[in-house]
C-alpha positions as CSV (number, residue, x, y, z in Angstrom):
1,M,87.4,108.6,91.1
2,N,88.6,107.2,87.7
3,A,85.6,106.6,85.5
4,T,87.0,103.5,83.9
5,L,87.8,100.2,85.6
6,D,90.5,98.3,83.8
7,K,93.4,97.6,86.2
8,I,92.9,95.7,89.5
9,L,95.6,95.1,92.1
10,H,94.7,91.9,93.9
11,V,96.3,91.2,97.3
12,E,95.8,87.6,98.5
13,D,98.1,85.2,100.3
14,E,96.5,81.9,99.2
15,Q,97.6,80.7,95.8
16,D,94.5,78.8,94.9
17,I,92.3,81.9,95.5
18,Q,94.8,84.0,93.5
19,E,94.4,81.6,90.5
20,I,90.6,81.5,90.7
21,V,90.5,85.3,90.9
22,R,92.9,85.7,88.0
23,L,90.7,83.4,85.9
24,A,87.5,85.2,87.0
25,L,88.8,88.7,86.4
26,E,91.2,88.3,83.4
27,S,89.7,85.5,81.4
28,I,86.1,86.0,82.2
29,G,86.0,89.7,83.2
30,G,88.6,91.1,80.8
31,F,90.5,93.1,83.4
32,T,94.2,93.6,83.7
33,L,95.2,92.0,87.0
34,E,98.4,92.4,89.1
35,T,98.5,89.8,92.0
36,C,100.4,90.4,95.2
37,T,100.9,87.8,97.9
38,S,101.3,90.3,100.7
39,G,100.6,93.9,101.8
40,Q,104.3,94.7,101.5
41,E,104.4,93.5,97.9
42,A,101.3,95.6,97.1
43,I,103.0,98.7,98.4
44,V,106.0,98.1,96.2
45,K,104.0,97.1,93.0
46,A,101.1,99.5,93.2
47,P,103.0,102.7,92.0
48,E,104.4,100.9,88.9
49,F,101.1,99.2,88.1
50,G,98.8,102.2,88.7
51,P,95.6,100.3,89.6
52,D,92.1,101.6,89.2
53,L,90.9,99.4,92.1
54,F,92.4,97.5,95.1
55,L,90.9,94.0,95.7
56,L,92.2,93.0,99.2
57,D,92.0,89.9,101.2
58,V,91.2,90.8,104.8
59,M,93.1,88.1,106.7
60,M,96.8,87.8,105.7
61,P,100.0,87.1,107.6
62,G,102.0,90.2,108.4
63,M,99.9,93.1,107.2
64,D,96.2,92.3,106.9
65,G,94.0,93.9,104.3
66,P,92.9,96.9,106.3
67,E,96.5,97.7,107.3
68,T,97.6,97.3,103.7
69,L,94.9,99.7,102.5
70,L,95.9,102.3,105.1
71,A,99.5,101.9,104.1
72,L,98.6,102.3,100.4
73,R,96.6,105.4,101.2
74,E,99.7,107.1,102.6
75,N,100.9,107.4,99.0
76,P,99.2,110.4,97.4
77,L,98.7,108.5,94.2
78,F,96.3,106.1,96.0
79,A,94.7,108.4,98.5
80,T,91.3,108.0,96.8
81,T,91.8,104.7,94.9
82,P,88.7,102.6,95.5
83,A,89.1,99.3,97.4
84,I,87.0,96.2,97.8
85,F,87.7,93.7,100.6
86,M,87.2,89.9,100.2
87,T,86.7,87.9,103.4
88,A,85.2,84.7,104.7
89,K,83.9,86.5,107.8
90,V,81.4,89.2,106.8
91,M,80.1,90.8,110.0
92,D,78.2,94.1,110.0
93,G,80.6,95.7,112.4
94,E,83.6,94.8,110.3
95,V,81.9,95.9,107.0
96,R,81.2,99.3,108.6
97,R,84.8,99.5,109.8
98,F,86.1,98.6,106.3
99,K,83.9,101.3,104.7
100,E,85.1,103.8,107.3
101,I,88.7,103.3,106.1
102,G,87.7,103.7,102.4
103,A,86.3,100.4,101.1
104,L,83.5,100.6,98.6
105,D,82.1,97.2,99.7
106,V,83.0,93.7,100.9
107,I,82.7,90.5,98.8
108,S,82.3,87.3,100.8
109,K,84.3,84.2,100.3
110,P,83.6,81.7,98.9
111,F,82.6,83.8,95.8
112,D,81.2,82.7,92.4
113,P,84.1,83.0,89.9
114,M,81.6,83.3,87.0
115,S,80.0,86.4,88.6
116,L,82.9,88.0,90.4
117,A,83.8,90.5,87.6
118,N,80.1,91.6,87.4
119,Q,80.0,91.9,91.2
120,I,83.0,94.2,91.1
121,R,81.6,96.2,88.2
122,A,78.3,96.6,90.0
123,V,80.0,98.0,93.2
124,W,82.1,100.3,90.9
125,S,79.1,101.6,89.1
126,Q,77.2,102.4,92.3
127,H,80.1,104.6,93.4
128,N,80.6,106.3,90.0
129,D,77.1,107.5,89.4
């Protein structure tokens, strides 16, 4: 796993959440963010952007977050790129399933924009020690 976390590819279909996450991660967190509105868009943009981390909404039309992650994993560049899911429905069984397909953790919605960057850094640190 890459030791530094700078570039995050965020996949989210709701524009208001996209804007809050952009504010939380770019303005407050100092990350470079690429936002995609669908799994298909993420698959196209990821190779050019070269993210250190995927931040994926779980429920999206078309490809959902887990399907998007599995599709991204098919590209050798992203076979081990860490991922965090964001969802309003956090159930133990689902969290376990998300971790089985390669997620580091799950952040529940609604989230606190002021602490989102630190939450992501904390998850990252746990898995880079």
